[in-house]
N, C-alpha and C positions, 0 to 999 in steps of 0.2 A: 504494500500500500504506500502511495506517495505521501510523504510527510508535508503537512501544511502548518503545523505548529511545533515549536521546539521550546521546552522549558529548561532553564539552566539553574543549577545550584550556584551560589555565589562563592562563599569561602572555600578555597581549595580547587575551584573549578574556573570561574571567571576572575575572581578577585583574590589578591594575596594581602590579607590583613593579619597574618599569623603573628608577626612581631607585635602589633598593637594588642591583639588578644592576650598574648603572653605577658606583655608589659602590664596590662590592667589586672590580670589575675595575680601577678607577683605583688603589685602595689597594694591591692586590697587585702591579701593574706598577710602581708607585712604589717598593715595597720592594726590588725587584731592579734598580732603576735604568733601567727602560725608559720611553720616552715615554708619557705618559698618553693613552689613546684619547679621542676625542670621544664625546658621547652618541650621535650618529648611527652611528658605527662600532660601538659596543656593541649598539645596537638591531638593526643589520643582522646581527650575529653570533648573535643569539638564535634558537632554534627547533630546532636539531638536538642539543641537549644541551650541558652545561657544558664537557666536554673539547674538543668541536669549537669552541665559542665562544672558548676560550682559544687554541686552535691558530690560529684565524683572526686573532686580535688580536695574538698574541705569538710565533707560530711553534711548530712541533712541539717544538723543542729546549727550550722554556721551560714546557711543560705541567706536567711533574712538579714544577718549582720553584714555579709559581704556584698550582697547585691547593690545596695545604694552606693557603697564606696566604689565598687567596680564601675557603675554607670556614670558617676561623677567624673572619674578619671577618664573613662572612655569618651565622654562628651568633650573633654578638654584636649585629648591627645590622639584620637583614633585615626584621623586623617593625615597625621604627620608623615607616615611612611607607607601609606596605602599604595598598592600597585596592581597591575593587571598581569595575568599569566600570558605568555606568548600565544598569539593567535586569537585572543578573545575578541578584540575589535574587528579583526578581519573576518572571522567566522560570522559574527552577528551581521556585519554589513553585507556579506555574501548571501546570507539567508534572506535578509530583508529585500535585497535586490531581486531575489527570485520570488517575492511575494509571500514568503513564509513569516508567520507571526512568531515573535520571540518574546519570552518573558522570564523573569527570575522567580523561582520557587525555592524559598530558603527558610531555614530555621533561625537565621539571624533576625533580630527584631526588625519589624517593618520600617520604623523611622530610620534606624541605622543603615538599613539596606538602601533606602532611597537617598540618604545623604552620600554614601560612598559611591553609588551609581552616578549621581549628579557630579560629584567631585572628579570622577575618573572619565567622564564623558560618555557613559553607557546609556544614560536615560533616553537620548533620542533614538537609540537603537532597540529599545525595548517597548513592547506594547502593554506591559504590566509588570509590577514588582509586588510579589506576594510574600510577606514575611510573618514572623512570629508576632502575635498580638493583633494582626489584621483580621483574623478569624479565631475561632476556638480550637482550630486544628493545627497540627504540625506534621511534617513528614515523620514516619511513613504512612500516616493515616490516609486512607483512600479519599476521604472527603476533602482534604486540602487540595489535592491535585484536581479533583472534580470541580471544586469551586473555581480554581484558576481557569480550567478549560471552559466552564460555563460562562465566566466573565469575558473570555476571549472569543466566545461563540465558536468553540472548537470541539472536536470529538476525539476520544481516546484512540480510535482506530487510525487516526491520521496525525498522531502526536508522538513525540519522544521526549525523554528526559535525559539530560546530560549531567553527570555528577561524579564525585570523587570518593563517595563513602558507601558503606554497606547500607546506610539508611536511605540513600538515594536509590540504590538497587531495590530495596524493599518497597519504596514509594512507587517506583515504576511497575514492579510486579503487582502490587496491590491495586493499582489503577489501570492495569492492562496497557501500559505504555511501552513502546520500544525504548531501549536503554543503550546509551553510549557511555562507557566509563573512562575516566582519566586518572592517572596516578600522580597528579601534582598536589594532592591534598593529604587526607588523613589515612587512607587505606591503600595497600599495595595491590598488585594484580592478583595475587593468590587469594587475598581476602575478598576482593570483588568477585572473583570467579566462584569462590565457595558460597557467596551470598546469592549467586544465580546469574551474574553478568556474563554475557558471551562476547560482546565487542568491547575490548579494553585497549586503551592507547596510552602512550607515555604523556601526551599533552594534547591540547586542543588543536595545535597546528597539525599534528599527525592525524588527529581524528577528522579533520575537516574534509578530506576527500570522501571518506566513508559516509559522513553525514550528508554532504552535498549530493552524493550519488542517489540518496533516497528522496531527493526533492526534485529531480529532473522530470 
């Protein structure tokens, strides 16, 4: 089936804000006297949403204490070193030139998602940005992807999800979407394959020919 809509994860797929995320977790945990996490610990916690990441790193009992500290520091520093993964802008532009609707589907908070997309010049290339807090759902819940597709006037049979995590794989499977995986983020090819991904690429630039082949 020809693809007419492609949904993209943000962190680890289109957008590289790993240093900002790490910096904010370290800062918040330091403020309440907890040991600082390593970069790899933070990276492994990314994907299911901020509350779950804090829970993984600091325990459920500290989520309410850390969250406002994290968010204050995030609002002050998150865009300082934000970047795009190679091929992000080129793929989005190529898809839109072919009449394909593109949108972000992410467990990053909606406001933060829209801010970084605007900062990095992605907003004009996206038909929607759906993040945590915009609905009552998160990936991999089927309803989250269905909400995005409904808003875009799209169907699952003609849609794909591009992502870097096992939660993205599950979201695609739950919503009956085609899936293209990249290993620029939180999970390697073996983990994505074990979760059910079949088409896996080192990065978006490498994935571009396979994705464009589905929209001809």
